[in-house]
N, C-alpha and C positions, 0 to 999 in steps of 0.2 A: 937345605938345613933348616931346621923346624923350629919355632918360639912357641912357648905358651904363655897365657895370659897370667895361669899361677906363678909362672916364674918369674914372671917381670915383676908383679904386686910382690912378691917377695922381696925381689932384689930392693925396687922401692921402699919397703915398711925397712930393711935391713939400715938403708941409708937414712931412713927417718931416726930408726933409735940410736942410731951413733951420734943425732944431731938434735936430740930431744930440746935441750935449750934455747936451740935457736929457733925450731920450728914454733915453740910457746908461745914467740913472739907475733905469731899472727894474730892472739887472741888480746892485743893491749892497743892501746889507742894510736890514733892516726902517727903521733908525735915518737912515739914509741916503737913504733913497727920497724922492724928489719927486714931488708929485703933477701931473697934464699942467695946461698953460695953458688959460684958459676958451677962448681962439680956437681950440685943436685940438679941443676938445669938441664948440665951434660948429659947424666942420670938421667931425666924425664925425656928429653930430647932421643936419646938412643932406643928409650921404651917404645918411644911412638913408633918409631922406624920399623921396631923389632914386629908390632902388631900390624903396621902396614905390610909389612913383607910376608906375615904368615895368610893375611887376606887375600894376596894376589896370588901364593899360593894355590889355596882353597879354590880361587876364580877360575885359574887354569884347570881347576880339575872338575868344573862345573859349568854345564850351559844354560847360564841364566838369562832371562831377558834386560837384567839389570844388572850393570858393572857394581862389584864389591869393592867400590872404592871410598874409603871413607874420608868423611868430612876433615878430618886431620891433615890429612894429606892436601888438598886445595885450598885449605885456610891455611896454611903451613903452620902449624899450630907446635910444632915442635921448631921455630926458629923466631922468637921474638925480636922484633927490630922496631925499636922507638921512633920517629920522626915526627915531621908536621902535618903530615895528611891526615886529617881527623873524618877523614871520608871511609879509611878501611880497618881493620879490627884486631890492631897490637895490642891494647889493652884486652880484649877478650881474650885474645892469647896467652897474655902474662898471667892472666887471674885464674884460667884454666889450669895453667902448668899448677900455678901457687897450692889451688885447691887438691889437685891428682899427686902432687909432691905429700901434701900434708895428710891426705887421705888417700892410700894407693887402694882402697877397694870401693872407692866413691862410685857411683852410677854415672858421675859424668864421664868416665874413660867409656861411654858406650860409642862417644863420636869418633873413635878412633878404631873401632870394628866395624868394617863392610858388611858383618852378616847381621850386623841390627838396621832393622829399616826406620828411620826418623826423618823427621823434619826438623828444623832449628831458625828458630829467628835470633839472626844474631845482633847484637847492637854493635853500632859503630864506636869510636874513637869520641867523636862528637857527643854521640850519646850518653858514655860513661862519665864524660865532664858535665854534661848534664845534671847527672845523678849526683856527681859530688857537689855541686853547686848548689843543689834543692836540700843536701841533708847538712852541709856546712856553713853555706852562705859565701864558699869560697871559687873563683873562677879561675882553676890552676891551669897554667901554659901547658905545662910539659905533661907528655902522656905517662911518663914514670912516674909521676906526682900523683896522677890520677888513678894510677892500677896502685900505687902506695897507698891512695886514701880509700879505696874499695876494700884491700885486702884488711885493713885498720878493723874493719866490721867483723874480723874473723872468720874461719876456714869454712865452718859452720854454716854460718849464715851466708855467705857466697856460694858454697855449693849449693843452698836452695834455692837462690835466686838464677845460678846457672841452669838448674834443671827445672825451673820455670821456663825456660825458654826452649824446651824440646817436647815434642810431639813423637812418642813411640807408634810404630805402625807405615804403612803403605805413605811414601814422601807425596808430600802435598804440593802440585806444583801450580804456578800462577793463574792457570785459566779454571781451576776448580777453585782457587781461594777467591778469584773476583765473582764467584756464584755461591759464596758461603754468607752470605748475609744473614745474621741471626745465631750464627753456628754459636756453640759453646766448645771449646777445643779442651780436652783432658791432658792436662802437663805431665811430663815424667815426675814433678814434684809433687804429684796427688790433688792439685787444684785444677780450675778451669780458667781459659782466658776468652772472653767473648770477643767475639770478631763481626765489623759493623763495614759494611761494603756501599760505597753510594758512588755510582759512574766507574772509574777508574781506583778510586781512595779505600784503600782498606787500613780500619783502624783496628789495633788490640786493646781491649780494654783490663786492667791488671785489677788488683784487689786493694789498691792504692786510691782511696777519694781525694787527695790531694793532686795527685800528679797529671797531668796530661796523658792521654790515650797515644800509645805510639803507632805510629805511619808505617807502613809496610814500604821502603825507598825501591819503585818502581825499576830503578837502573843498578839495583843489586838482587834480582829475584833469580831462582831456578839455578842456584848455585851449585853446580856440580850435578845437572838435569842426566839424565838416563842410570843414575848410580842409585843404590839403594840409600843413601843420606842426601837430603839436600837443605839447602840454607836459603835463607831470604835474608836481607838487612832490613834493618829497623833504625827509626829515630831515638827511641828512648829505651829504656831499662824497662822489661816488667819487672813488677815488685810483686812478690806474692805476700800473704801474712805473716808477717815477722814479729 
């Protein structure tokens, strides 16, 4: 059984059209933000599974040196599980799904397609909580509340932020990253991120003059190693020009 990305996007767009008033809440303030319905979450989860299934079929038909395993599989992007572990990626999963639901043709869907080579720097839940505190002054405890606060910025803004964490092209593994002092990474959003390496410390400088540089978490590097898509955990959210 084969699934096409166009079909998935059409399916999601139809769901979006039937609930336009609900999706429009993505663009209001944090107080007014309304969470996506369970049925739309289910649709997005199914779409991720379809794309992963398609990539697996392609993988079996081609002899590739790298597996075509998308990051959506290893990060479990189709399954949001809010918990008390601030070191994982639940908030990233939640806002990724919300953006993809609001914008089915968004380039963020690249991380569900193993045919697209890329490297993603993925902020932890704690990183997103720091972002919310920097923006609002509030130290939210609940991961769900943090995800709601991030999405209150609007789907377009969050989409730009997510794309600012992705580098298209051959995956960058940690040994190469440790040799990249002074590099400028070209991100999928169209802007750059500066790299500073000091020993085993890798810092990423974004476009925000007021925020601290993000650190690559050495206990969360090379996620999905051996595949066309690799991720590294970071301790802060990178901010593009907004």
